[in-house]
C-alpha positions as CSV (number, residue, x, y, z in Angstrom):
1,X,192.9,71.6,204.0
2,X,193.8,75.3,204.1
3,X,194.8,74.8,207.9
4,X,197.3,71.9,207.0
5,X,198.8,73.9,204.4
6,X,199.2,76.8,206.7
7,X,200.7,74.6,209.4
8,X,203.1,73.2,207.0
9,X,204.1,76.8,206.0
10,X,204.5,77.8,209.7
11,X,206.8,74.7,210.4
12,X,208.8,75.3,207.1
13,X,209.3,79.1,208.1
14,X,210.2,78.1,211.7
15,X,212.8,75.6,210.5
16,X,214.3,78.2,208.2
17,X,214.5,80.8,211.0
18,X,216.2,78.2,213.3
19,X,218.7,77.1,210.7
20,X,219.7,80.7,209.9
21,X,220.0,81.6,213.6
22,X,222.0,78.4,214.5
23,X,224.4,79.1,211.6
24,X,225.2,82.6,213.0
25,X,225.7,81.0,216.7
26,X,227.9,78.2,215.2
27,X,229.9,81.0,213.6
28,X,230.5,82.4,217.1
29,X,231.1,79.0,218.4
30,X,228.8,79.2,221.6
31,X,225.7,77.1,221.1
32,X,224.1,75.5,224.2
33,X,221.1,73.2,224.2
34,X,219.0,75.5,226.1
35,X,219.9,78.2,223.5
36,X,218.7,75.9,220.7
37,X,215.5,75.3,222.7
38,X,214.8,78.9,223.1
39,X,215.5,79.6,219.6
40,X,213.1,76.9,218.3
41,X,210.3,78.2,220.7
42,X,210.8,81.8,219.6
43,X,211.0,80.7,215.9
44,X,207.7,79.0,216.4
45,X,206.0,82.1,217.9
46,X,207.5,84.2,215.2
47,X,206.4,81.8,212.5
48,X,202.8,81.9,213.8
49,X,202.6,85.6,213.8
50,X,204.0,85.9,210.5
51,X,201.4,83.3,209.1
52,X,198.8,85.5,210.7
53,X,200.1,88.6,209.0
54,X,200.4,86.8,205.6
55,X,196.8,85.5,206.1
56,X,195.6,89.1,206.6
57,X,197.5,90.5,203.5
58,X,196.0,87.7,201.2
59,X,192.3,88.3,202.7
60,X,193.1,92.1,201.9
61,X,194.1,91.1,198.5
62,X,190.9,89.0,198.0
63,X,188.5,91.7,199.5
64,X,188.8,94.1,196.6
65,X,188.0,91.5,194.1
66,X,184.9,90.4,196.1
67,X,183.8,93.8,196.8
68,X,184.0,94.8,193.1
69,X,181.9,91.7,192.3
70,X,179.4,92.7,194.6
71,X,179.3,96.3,193.5
72,X,178.9,95.2,190.0
73,X,175.8,93.0,191.0
74,X,174.5,96.0,193.0
75,X,174.8,98.4,190.0
76,X,173.2,95.8,187.6
77,X,170.3,95.4,189.8
78,X,170.0,99.2,190.4
79,X,170.1,99.6,186.6
80,X,167.3,97.1,186.1
81,X,165.2,98.8,188.8
82,X,165.8,102.2,187.2
83,X,165.0,100.9,183.6
84,X,161.5,99.4,185.1
85,X,160.9,102.8,186.8
86,X,161.7,104.7,183.5
87,X,159.4,102.5,181.7
88,X,156.6,103.0,184.0
89,X,157.0,106.7,184.1
90,X,157.1,106.9,180.3
91,X,153.8,105.0,180.3
92,X,152.3,107.3,182.8
93,X,153.3,110.4,180.9
94,X,152.1,108.9,177.6
95,X,148.7,108.4,179.2
96,X,148.6,111.9,180.7
97,X,149.6,113.3,177.2
98,X,146.8,111.2,175.5
99,X,144.2,112.5,178.0
100,X,145.2,116.1,177.5
101,X,145.1,115.7,173.7
102,X,141.7,114.1,174.0
103,X,140.4,116.9,176.1
104,X,141.7,119.6,173.7
105,X,140.2,117.8,170.9
106,X,136.9,117.5,172.8
107,X,137.0,121.2,173.7
108,X,137.8,122.3,170.0
109,X,134.9,120.4,168.6
110,X,132.5,121.8,171.3
111,X,133.6,125.3,170.5
112,X,133.4,124.7,166.8
113,X,129.8,123.3,167.4
114,X,128.9,126.4,169.4
115,X,130.3,128.8,166.9
116,X,128.4,127.4,164.1
117,X,125.0,127.4,165.9
118,X,125.3,131.1,166.7
119,X,123.4,133.6,164.6
120,X,125.6,136.4,163.4
121,X,125.0,139.8,165.0
122,X,123.7,142.7,162.6
123,X,126.4,145.2,161.9
124,X,126.0,148.4,163.8
125,X,124.6,151.3,161.9
126,X,126.9,154.1,161.3
127,X,126.2,157.2,163.3
128,X,125.7,160.7,161.4
129,X,128.3,162.9,163.3
130,X,126.7,166.0,161.9
131,X,123.3,165.3,163.0
132,X,124.2,164.4,166.5
133,X,126.1,167.8,167.1
134,X,124.5,170.7,168.4
135,X,124.9,173.9,166.4
136,X,126.8,176.6,168.1
137,X,126.2,180.4,167.7
138,X,129.2,182.2,166.6
139,X,130.0,185.5,168.5
140,X,130.2,188.7,166.4
141,X,133.0,191.0,166.5
142,X,131.2,194.0,168.1
143,X,132.8,196.1,170.5
144,X,131.1,196.3,173.9
145,X,132.7,199.8,174.8
146,X,131.4,202.8,172.9
147,X,133.4,203.9,169.9
148,X,135.3,207.1,170.2
149,X,133.4,210.0,168.9
150,X,134.8,212.7,166.8
151,X,134.3,215.2,169.5
152,X,136.7,213.6,171.6
153,X,139.3,213.7,168.9
154,X,139.3,217.5,168.6
């Protein structure tokens, strides 16, 4: 179906090209059968090339729409996967936190049990500081040199 419409467009385009060129030639007055045939051939070739170019531009116009649709689908699937991963990670961290909390509670109960079973140590006796020090002998203020005599003073 698309090929028929493309061929119809090509023929109509070729006929329009031929008619416009023939009108220009008829204005000059010199139009032979050979000229008309070569004009028709070149018009057909030109119409085919133009049809190809038109198809390319139409495909390019459709391409962004398709690519955006693909991109949206891809992003949606990525978002779903990421949500599943996040849920999985949340469960894993919740389990780890619960395990750590249970370990902490186990350790504190064990510590409390150990502390209650201990006997309290007796308080240390105060040490008498005066009794523990040795007594020192105080030196006297006696001169070691002989005192001056009155004879030396005279």
